[in-house]
BABA-640641 format. One line per field, with one value per residue: residue number from 1; x, y, z of N, C-alpha, C in turn. Coordinates in steps of 0.1 Angstrom, whole numbers, plus 2048, in hexadecimal, padded with zeros to 3 digits. Example, Ala and Ser with C-alpha at 12.3 -4.5 7.8 and 13.67 -1.06 7.14 Angstrom:
2
k: [1;2]
n_X: [884;880]
n_Y: [7C7;7EA]
n_Z: [84E;847]
ca_X: [87B;889]
ca_Y: [7D3;7F5]
ca_Z: [84E;847]
c_X: [884;881]
c_Y: [7DF;800]
c_Z: [84E;84F]
END
This chain:
219
k: [1;2;3;4;5;6;7;8;9;10;11;12;13;14;15;16;17;18;19;20;21;22;23;24;25;26;27;28;29;30;31;32;33;34;35;36;37;38;39;40;41;42;43;44;45;46;47;48;49;50;51;52;53;54;55;56;57;58;59;60;61;62;63;64;65;66;67;68;69;70;71;72;73;74;75;76;77;78;79;80;81;82;83;84;85;86;87;88;89;90;91;92;93;94;95;96;97;98;99;100;101;102;103;104;105;106;107;108;109;110;111;112;113;114;115;116;117;118;119;120;121;122;123;124;125;126;127;128;129;130;131;132;133;134;135;136;137;138;139;140;141;142;143;144;145;146;147;148;149;150;151;152;153;154;155;156;157;158;159;160;161;162;163;164;165;166;167;168;169;170;171;172;173;174;175;176;177;178;179;180;181;182;183;184;185;186;187;188;189;190;191;192;193;194;195;196;197;198;199;200;201;202;203;204;205;206;207;208;209;210;211;212;213;214;215;216;217;218;219]
n_X: [807;813;830;82F;832;82E;836;832;818;7FF;7F4;7DA;7C0;7AE;7B9;7CE;7DB;7F9;814;825;843;832;832;849;865;87C;877;875;87D;880;876;86F;87B;866;854;857;855;834;82C;819;819;835;843;84D;86F;88E;8AB;8C8;8C3;8B3;8B5;8C8;8C7;8A9;889;884;8A0;8AE;8BB;8A3;8A1;899;898;8A7;8A6;8C5;8CC;8BF;8AE;897;890;88A;875;87F;886;8A1;8B2;8C5;8E0;8F5;905;905;8F5;8D9;8C1;8A8;892;872;860;844;838;820;823;83A;84B;836;831;846;867;884;897;8B4;8B2;8AF;8BE;8D6;8F2;910;921;93B;948;94F;959;959;95C;95F;96C;970;974;98A;99C;99A;9A6;9C0;9D1;9D8;9D6;9DD;9D9;9E9;9E6;9EB;9E3;9EB;9ED;9D7;9BF;9C0;9B2;9A9;9C0;9CA;9BA;9CA;9E0;9DD;9DD;9EB;A09;A20;A2C;A3D;A39;A3E;A26;A2F;A2A;A19;A27;A2D;A33;A1E;A0A;A09;A08;9EB;9DE;9E0;9D3;9B9;9A8;9A6;9AB;9A6;9AF;9A7;9AC;992;997;9B0;9D0;9D6;9C4;9B4;9C8;9CC;9D0;9BD;9A2;9AC;9BA;9A8;99A;9AC;9B3;99A;99C;9AE;9A5;98F;994;9A7;993;983;997;99D;989;977;959;939;930;946;957;96C;975;97B;97B;98B;97E]
n_Y: [7F5;80E;80B;7FB;7E2;7C3;7AF;7AD;7A4;795;778;761;761;779;76C;75F;76E;778;78F;78D;784;778;76E;760;768;783;7A0;7B8;7D6;7F9;80A;7F9;7FE;80E;7FE;7F5;80D;809;7F6;7EE;7DD;7D8;7C6;7BF;7CC;7E0;7D3;7DE;7F1;7E3;7D6;7E7;804;813;827;840;841;853;86F;886;894;8A7;8AD;8AF;896;892;87D;87E;88A;897;8A1;895;895;88C;87E;87A;867;867;858;862;86C;860;855;841;835;846;853;859;876;889;899;8A1;8B0;8A6;88E;881;868;856;84A;842;821;82C;841;83C;82B;82C;834;844;83F;834;846;85F;87B;86E;87A;897;8B9;8C5;8B6;8A5;8B7;8A6;88E;878;869;86A;858;860;855;84E;86E;88A;8A5;8BF;8CA;8C0;8C8;8E1;8EF;8DA;8CD;8E3;8E4;8CB;8CE;8E2;8CC;8B7;8A7;89F;880;86C;84B;82C;80C;7EF;7D6;7C3;7D0;7E8;803;816;808;803;818;81F;80E;814;82C;842;851;84C;855;84A;856;855;85C;868;861;868;85C;845;834;835;821;7FF;7F3;803;7F8;7E4;7F4;805;7F3;7E7;802;805;7EE;7F3;806;7FF;7ED;800;80D;7F9;7EF;809;812;822;839;833;84A;857;856;840;83A;84C;864;877;88F]
n_Z: [801;807;802;7E7;7E3;7E6;7FB;819;82E;83F;84C;853;86D;886;8A7;89F;88B;878;86E;854;83A;826;80C;80C;807;809;817;804;802;7FD;814;82B;846;850;858;871;884;882;88E;8A3;8BD;8C3;8B9;8A2;8A1;89D;897;897;8AE;8C0;8E8;8EE;8F4;904;8FF;90F;918;907;8F4;8E4;8C1;8AC;884;864;84E;835;822;809;7F3;7F8;814;82D;84D;86E;88C;89F;8B7;8CF;8E5;900;8EB;8D7;8B6;8B8;8AE;88D;88B;877;872;878;85B;844;82D;820;829;832;848;843;840;830;82F;82B;838;850;859;852;860;869;87F;885;874;87F;895;8B2;8C8;8D0;8C7;8DA;8EF;8E8;8FA;910;911;916;90D;8E7;8CB;8AA;88D;86A;865;864;876;877;85C;853;85E;871;885;897;89A;8AA;8C1;8CC;8CF;8E7;8FA;8FA;8F4;8DB;8C8;8B3;8AA;8A1;898;89A;8AA;8C6;8D6;8DA;8E8;8E9;8EC;906;912;907;915;92E;92F;93A;92D;910;8EA;8C9;8AC;889;865;84C;82B;82B;81C;826;82A;813;805;7FD;813;821;82E;841;852;85E;869;87F;88C;899;8A5;8BC;8C8;8D4;8E2;8F1;8FA;911;91E;92D;93F;938;937;929;91A;912;8F9;8E2;8C6;8A3;88B;876;864]
ca_X: [801;81C;83F;82C;83B;825;83F;82E;80B;7F8;7EB;7D4;7B5;7B2;7C7;7D8;7E3;803;817;834;843;824;833;856;869;880;86F;881;879;886;86E;86E;87C;85D;84A;85B;84C;829;82A;80F;81E;843;847;85B;87A;89C;8B5;8D2;8BD;8AD;8BA;8D0;8C0;899;886;888;8AA;8B1;8B3;89C;8A7;892;8A2;8A3;8B2;8CF;8D0;8B8;8A8;881;896;880;875;885;890;8B2;8B1;8D4;8E3;905;90D;905;8EB;8D0;8B7;8A6;882;86A;85A;838;833;816;828;849;849;82D;836;84E;872;886;8A3;8BC;8B2;8AD;8CD;8E7;8F5;91B;929;94C;952;94A;962;94F;966;95D;978;973;974;998;9A4;99A;9AF;9CD;9D8;9D1;9DA;9DC;9DB;9E5;9E3;9F5;9D8;9EE;9E7;9CA;9B6;9C6;9AB;9AC;9CE;9CD;9B9;9CE;9F0;9DF;9DA;9F1;A18;A20;A33;A3E;A3F;A32;A21;A34;A22;A13;A30;A33;A36;A12;9FE;A0D;A03;9DD;9DA;9DF;9CA;9AB;9A1;9B1;9A3;9A9;9A9;9AB;9A8;98D;999;9C0;9D8;9D8;9B3;9B3;9CE;9CB;9CD;9B3;99A;9B4;9BC;99F;996;9B9;9AE;98D;99E;9B8;99C;984;99D;9A8;985;984;9A7;99D;97A;971;94A;937;92F;956;95E;97D;97D;97F;97D;98A;97A]
ca_Y: [7FE;81A;809;7FA;7D8;7B5;7A4;7AC;7A3;78E;769;75E;76E;779;76F;75C;776;77A;793;788;782;76B;76C;757;76F;78D;7AD;7C1;7E1;807;80F;7EF;7FE;810;7EF;7F6;814;808;7EA;7F0;7D4;7D9;7B6;7C1;7D4;7E7;7C9;7E4;7F9;7DA;7D4;7F4;80F;81A;839;84B;848;85B;87E;884;8A1;8AE;8AE;8AF;88B;899;874;880;89F;896;8A8;88C;899;884;87E;877;85D;867;858;865;876;853;852;835;838;84C;84E;860;881;88B;8A3;8A2;8B3;8A2;87C;879;860;84E;84D;83D;81C;832;84B;835;81D;830;838;841;83E;832;853;86A;884;873;87E;8A4;8BC;8CE;8A7;8A1;8BB;8A0;884;877;865;869;857;861;848;851;879;89B;8B4;8CE;8D1;8B9;8CB;8E9;8F3;8CB;8D2;8EF;8DC;8BD;8D2;8E4;8C3;8AC;8A5;897;87A;864;840;820;808;7E2;7CA;7CA;7D0;7F4;80A;81E;804;804;829;822;804;81B;83C;842;856;84B;851;84B;85D;854;869;85D;864;865;852;835;82C;832;819;7F1;7F1;80C;7EF;7DF;7FD;808;7E9;7E5;80A;805;7E3;7FB;80F;7F6;7E8;80D;80F;7EF;7EF;81A;80C;830;838;835;856;857;852;83E;83B;857;862;881;88C]
ca_Z: [803;80B;7F9;7DC;7E3;7EE;804;824;830;849;84B;864;873;896;8B1;895;880;877;866;850;82B;824;7FF;80A;801;810;817;7FC;801;807;81C;832;854;856;863;883;88B;87F;892;8AF;8C5;8C2;8B5;896;8A4;896;89C;89D;8BB;8CE;8F2;8EB;8FD;907;8FC;918;91E;8FB;8F4;8D6;8C0;89D;87F;859;843;82C;819;801;7F2;800;81D;833;858;872;898;8A0;8C3;8D7;8F6;900;8E2;8CC;8B2;8BD;8A5;88A;889;86F;87A;86C;852;839;823;81C;82C;83D;853;843;83A;827;831;82A;840;85D;85C;84C;867;869;88B;882;86F;886;89D;8BA;8D6;8CB;8C0;8E9;8F4;8E6;900;91E;90D;91E;901;8DB;8C1;89D;880;85C;862;867;87C;874;84D;84D;86B;876;892;89E;8A0;8B5;8D1;8D1;8D6;8F4;907;8F8;8F2;8D1;8CD;8AA;8AB;894;8A0;896;8AE;8CF;8E3;8DA;8F4;8EB;8F3;917;914;907;926;93F;92E;93E;922;902;8E1;8BC;89F;87D;85D;842;81B;82A;811;82B;82C;808;800;7FB;820;82B;837;847;85B;865;870;888;890;89D;8B1;8C7;8CC;8DC;8EF;8FC;908;91B;92D;932;943;936;939;91D;912;90C;8E7;8E3;8B9;8A8;881;873;853]
c_X: [808;829;839;832;82B;82C;839;81D;809;7F1;7E5;7C8;7B3;7BC;7D2;7DD;7EE;80D;826;833;83E;82D;842;85F;872;87B;877;876;87F;883;86D;874;870;851;84B;856;83B;822;824;814;82B;84A;851;85F;884;8A2;8C3;8CC;8B7;8B8;8C6;8CE;8AE;894;88A;896;8B3;8AB;8AF;8A1;8A0;89A;89F;8AD;8B9;8D0;8CC;8B7;89E;88C;889;87E;877;887;895;8B1;8C1;8D2;8F3;90D;90C;8F7;8E1;8CC;8B3;899;87F;861;84B;836;82D;81F;832;848;843;830;840;85D;879;895;8AD;8BC;8B5;8B5;8D8;8EC;909;921;939;954;94F;958;95B;955;95D;96B;97C;97B;984;9A2;9A3;9A2;9B9;9D8;9CE;9D6;9D7;9E1;9DC;9DE;9EB;9EC;9E0;9EA;9DE;9BD;9BC;9C2;9AF;9BA;9D4;9CA;9BD;9DE;9EE;9DC;9E4;A01;A18;A28;A34;A40;A37;A2F;A22;A2D;A20;A18;A35;A2E;A27;A0B;9FF;A07;9F0;9D5;9D9;9D7;9BE;99F;9A5;9A6;9AD;9A9;9B1;9A6;9A1;994;9AD;9C3;9D8;9CA;9AD;9BA;9C7;9C2;9C3;9A3;99D;9B6;9B7;998;9A3;9B4;9A3;994;9A5;9B1;997;98C;9A7;99E;984;98E;9A2;992;973;962;943;932;93D;958;96A;982;976;97F;97F;98B;987]
c_Y: [80D;816;802;7EE;7CF;7AD;7A4;7AC;79C;783;76C;769;76C;776;766;761;779;786;78F;78A;776;767;761;75C;77D;79A;7B9;7CD;7F0;80F;806;7F4;806;804;7F0;7FD;816;7FE;7EF;7E7;7D4;7CB;7B4;7CE;7D6;7DC;7D0;7EA;7F3;7DB;7DE;801;811;827;843;84B;851;867;87E;896;89F;8B2;8AD;8A5;893;88E;876;889;89E;8A2;8A1;891;88E;885;876;874;85E;864;85B;86A;86D;855;845;831;842;848;85C;86D;884;895;8A0;8A6;8B1;895;87A;873;856;854;841;834;824;839;844;82D;824;83C;837;843;83D;83B;85E;86F;881;87A;88F;8A8;8C1;8BC;8A4;8A9;8B1;894;882;871;866;861;85A;856;852;864;881;8A2;8C1;8CF;8CC;8BE;8D7;8EE;8E8;8CC;8D6;8EB;8D2;8C1;8DD;8DD;8BC;8AC;89A;88E;870;858;837;819;7F7;7D7;7D2;7CE;7DF;7FA;814;810;7FF;811;825;817;80C;829;83B;848;857;84D;84F;850;859;85C;861;865;865;85A;846;830;82E;829;80A;7EF;7F9;805;7E8;7E9;804;800;7E8;7F7;804;7F5;7EA;800;807;7EF;7F5;80B;805;7ED;804;818;81F;82E;838;840;85C;851;84E;83F;847;857;872;885;89C]
c_Z: [800;800;7EE;7D8;7E9;7F2;812;827;83C;843;855;866;883;8A0;8AA;888;87F;86F;85F;840;829;819;7FE;803;80B;812;810;7F9;809;80D;82B;841;855;85E;870;88D;88C;88A;8A2;8BC;8CC;8C0;8A5;89E;89D;89C;8A2;8AB;8C5;8D5;8F1;8F7;8FF;901;901;91F;913;8FA;8E2;8CF;8B0;893;86F;858;839;825;80E;7FD;7F9;809;829;843;865;884;899;8B0;8C8;8E4;8F6;8F8;8D5;8C7;8B3;8B0;89E;887;87F;87B;871;864;843;82D;819;81D;832;846;853;83F;837;82E;835;833;84F;865;855;856;868;875;890;87A;873;891;8AC;8C7;8D9;8C7;8D3;8F1;8F4;8F2;90F;91A;910;916;8F4;8D2;8B0;893;872;85B;86A;86A;878;869;84B;855;873;885;89A;8A3;8AC;8C0;8D6;8D9;8E7;8FF;908;8F7;8E8;8CE;8BF;8AB;8A3;89F;896;89D;8B7;8D9;8E7;8E9;8F8;8F0;900;917;912;912;92E;93F;933;934;915;8F5;8D2;8AF;892;870;852;835;81E;823;81C;82C;818;7FF;7FF;809;82A;833;842;858;865;870;87E;892;89E;8AC;8BE;8CC;8D5;8E8;8F7;90A;910;924;932;93C;943;932;929;913;90B;8FE;8E0;8D3;8B5;896;87B;864;84C]
END
């Protein structure tokens, strides 16, 4: 009725009524995420959001989607500075009460400066991978110079002294520059994965609160 596909429907009657892909195929629609919002009993849930937060724990901010030319009205639910989910906001002249799957699911939390520029001043250890912020982000570099001393070193193996420093840090930060030569190379995916692992290990060893974001990407 809304998306123009006949993949989702009901079978049975009364207490035996069930909602599902009764035609034995995947629900192939660019608007499939909306069934989560229209389900009256909460039986259809978002897998990334399930069991991660409760609605009353999140802060809701009204915004406009910029991923398409429609400009859908949305509500962004966040907790501790992290986007938990994106919901449609009623606007009869534009998107009514619907949003596309790209709007609701295309979250790039791994490609953001999650700590924030001011938050860098609170870090006690900062690891820069594949970047020289003096040239690529001068104002960000000014913040770094206010707080940290700079030391150049390589990471040949896990016995590098840096790992000991990260393990002892209370508020570590790992920064990777998206679009730099190291990420554009053939080893870019490996570098990103390694940096993510280092950040995760640093978070665990530091015991930092959830609101403190260890992994960052500097655009």
